[in-house]
C-alpha positions in Angstrom: 31.8 13.6 9.4 31.5 10.5 7.4 27.9 10.4 6.3 26.6 6.8 6.2 22.7 6.6 6.2 19.8 8.6 5.3 16.2 9.0 6.0 13.5 11.2 4.7 10.8 13.0 6.6 9.0 16.3 7.0 10.6 17.4 10.3 9.2 21.0 10.3 5.8 20.2 8.8 6.0 22.4 5.9 5.3 19.6 3.2 8.9 19.7 2.0 11.2 16.9 2.1 13.9 16.9 4.8 16.9 14.7 5.3 18.3 13.0 8.5 21.9 11.8 7.7 23.9 9.7 10.1 27.4 10.7 10.7 29.3 7.3 11.4 32.7 9.1 12.7 31.1 12.1 14.5 28.5 10.6 16.9 25.7 12.6 15.4 22.9 13.0 13.0 22.5 15.8 10.5 19.3 17.3 9.8 19.0 19.3 6.5 15.5 20.8 6.0 14.4 20.9 2.6 13.7 24.5 0.6 11.3 22.7 -1.8 13.5 23.2 -4.9 15.9 20.4 -4.4 18.3 22.4 -2.2 18.6 22.1 1.5 19.6 24.5 4.6 22.6 24.2 6.5 22.7 21.0 8.5 21.9 21.1 12.1 23.7 18.3 14.2 22.1 16.3 17.1 24.1 14.0 19.3 23.8 10.3 19.2 25.6 7.4 20.5 29.0 6.3 19.1 29.2 5.3 15.4 25.7 5.9 14.1 25.1 3.6 11.3 21.3 3.7 10.7 18.5 6.3 11.0 14.5 5.9 10.5 11.8 8.4 11.2 8.3 7.8 12.4 6.1 9.1 15.0 6.9 7.4 18.1 5.0 9.4 20.7 1.8 9.9 18.8 1.8 13.6 18.5 1.7 13.7 14.7 5.3 14.8 14.5 8.2 12.7 13.1 10.8 11.4 15.5 14.1 9.8 14.9 15.5 6.4 15.9 19.5 5.8 15.3 21.3 2.5 15.5 24.6 3.2 17.2 26.9 0.5 16.3 29.7 1.8 18.8 27.5 1.8 22.0 25.2 -1.0 21.5 22.4 1.0 21.5 19.7 3.0 19.5 19.1 6.7 20.2 15.6 8.1 20.1 15.2 11.6 19.4 11.7 13.2 19.6 10.8 15.9 17.3 9.4 19.5 18.1 7.7 20.1 14.8 9.9 23.0 13.9 12.8 20.8 12.5 14.5 20.6 15.9 14.8 17.6 18.2 15.2 17.0 22.0 18.1 15.2 23.5 18.4 11.6 22.9 17.1 8.7 24.9 19.2 5.4 24.7 18.0 2.0 24.5 20.1 -1.1 24.7 20.1 -3.5 21.7 22.4 -6.4 20.7 26.1 -6.1 19.8 27.0 -3.7 17.2 23.4 -2.4 15.8 23.9 -1.8 12.2 20.4 -0.9 10.9 17.1 0.1 12.4 13.5 0.1 11.0 10.1 0.7 12.5 6.7 -0.9 12.3 4.0 -2.2 14.5 5.3 -5.6 15.4 2.8 -6.4 18.2 -0.5 -5.4 16.7 -1.2 -2.5 19.4 -1.1 0.3 16.9 2.0 1.8 18.4 5.2 2.4 16.5 8.1 -0.4 17.6 11.6 -0.7 16.5 13.6 -3.5 15.0 17.3 -3.4 15.2 19.8 -5.7 13.4 22.9 -6.4 15.5 25.8 -7.0 13.4 28.1 -8.9 15.9 25.3 -10.5 17.8 24.0 -12.0 14.7 20.3 -11.0 16.1 17.4 -8.7 15.7 16.3 -6.8 18.8 12.6 -5.7 18.9 11.9 -2.8 21.2 8.1 -2.2 21.7 6.7 1.2 21.8 4.8 2.5 24.7 3.3 5.1 22.4 4.8 8.2 24.4 8.1 8.0 22.6 9.8 5.4 25.1 10.3 1.8 24.5 10.3 -1.5 26.4 13.3 -3.5 27.1 14.5 -5.2 23.9 13.5 -8.8 23.0 16.3 -10.5 21.0 15.8 -13.1 18.0 18.9 -15.1 16.5 19.0 -14.4 12.8 22.5 -15.5 11.7 25.9 -14.3 11.4 26.6 -10.5 10.8 22.8 -9.3 10.7 23.4 -5.9 8.8 20.3 -4.7 7.1 16.8 -5.2 7.7 13.4 -4.0 6.5 9.9 -4.6 7.4 6.8 -5.3 5.3 3.6 -7.6 5.3 5.1 -10.6 3.5 2.2 -13.0 4.0 -0.6 -10.7 3.6 -2.0 -11.0 7.3 -1.8 -7.2 7.9 1.2 -7.7 10.4 4.8 -6.2 9.8 7.2 -9.0 9.2 10.9 -8.5 8.8 13.7 -9.4 6.4 17.2 -9.5 7.5 20.4 -9.8 5.4 23.2 -12.0 7.2 26.3 -11.1 5.7 28.7 -13.8 7.3 26.0 -16.6 6.6 25.5 -15.3 3.1 21.7 -15.5 3.5 18.4 -13.4 4.1 16.2 -14.4 7.3 12.6 -14.0 7.3 10.9 -13.3 10.5 7.0 -13.8 10.1 5.2 -11.8 12.7 3.0 -14.2 14.9 1.5 -11.4 17.2 -2.3 -12.3 17.8 
């Protein structure tokens, strides 16, 4: 299975920490529901695109239930799996990204109070922004050049303007790119 990345959440709304784990060589993500004592139930697998490298959880369709977004390195896409509140997920919806997406994070990148996605594209040397529509679907990606082999990214408000900015690690260029959010 080759576990590769992990995200925490409460996927069945029982106030216990659950795990979402990408399985790089199996084209799926495993959900392990927490028992509240440090142990977890048997993994349930959900199909993703090829070579899922990264996963993030957030409420993409504004229903109060955590959903998943998975960066699929082998299919140049991100898979979105909407949660059902009982720890299960609906089938994936795929959205195109830059070449070889390595990492995914979420935030509100255009100031509309909807969750958006940012995806680091390793071979594309870029970040794709997919603006959320608030119903679990996303607009076509907007790409921003960041440097060679963009592999990891996180979002945070770096300049204290209440907007989600991005920090991207560029492996080939041996640097970190900062993308300050300029939405109005």
